[in-house]
N, C-alpha and C positions, 0 to 999 in steps of 0.2 A: 447249765451255765458252765463256762470254761473255767478250769483251774488256772491255766496259763494260756497265753496266746503268743505264737511266734510272730516276729516282726513282719516277715513276708506275708503270712496269712492275714494279719491285720491290714497291711497296706493293700493287698489284693481285694479284701472285702470293702475297704474304704473306697478304692477305685471303682468297684462295681456300684457302690451306692452313689458316688458322684456321677457316674455315667447315666444312671437311672434318672437322677435329678436333671441332668442336661436334656435327656430325651423328653421328659415331662415338661420342662420349661419351654423347649422348642415347640412342642405340640400346642401348649397353651397360647404361644405367640401367633400360631396359625389361626386360632379360633376366637380370640378375645379382642374387644375394642376398649376394654377398661384400662385407662392410662396407668392407674396404680398397679394393676396386675402386670401390665407390660413392663413397668419400671422394676418391679420385684423380680420378674423373670429375667430381664436383661442383666440386672445386678448379679443374680445367682449364676447365670451363664458365665459372666466375666470372672467371678470368684472361683467357680469350679474349674474353669479352664486353667487358671493359675495353679490351683491345688493339684490338678491332674498332672500338669507339667512338673511340679515339685515332687510328686510321688514317683513319677517315671524317673526323674533324675536321681532320687534317693535310691530306688531299686537298682538302677544301672550302676550308680557309684558303688553300691555295696557289693556288686559282682566283680568289680575291677580292683586290682591292686594298683595304687597310685604311688608314684615315686616323686620325691622332691626334685625340683629343677636344679638345685645346686648340689645337694648331697647325694642324690640318686638313691637315697634310702626310702624304704616304704613309709608312707604317710599314715597317720593314725586314722582309723576308720570308725566313726562314731556308731555305726550299726553293730559293731562288735562289742560294745559296752555290755557287761553283764554276762557275756558268753564265756564258756570254757572254764577252766580251773583257775581259781584265784588263790594266791599263796598269801598266808598270813606273815606279816613281818616278824622276824626273830627279835626277841627281847634280849638285850645285852645287859649283863649284870655290871653295875658300877661299883662293886665292892662295898655295898652298904651305904652308898650316898643317896 
């Protein structure tokens, strides 16, 4: 069992799993006449294609520094949450208040 999983490792494993489901669903569509199985396979194919596009976008976005259109400053990258050193806020003394 993993103690921790890196984001990119997780996304790559998820992508591999989704691609397997796509291949399996396409294969069953070639061989079945069962309308319920066809419906399930088609729905899964539609969902997984959307998921795969989202994963690719997330991975690609995480590799690029984005700049704001007005400020030209770097935009916040949600893939960086929890990474790196975090600093604890300093506590200021209020003179006994």
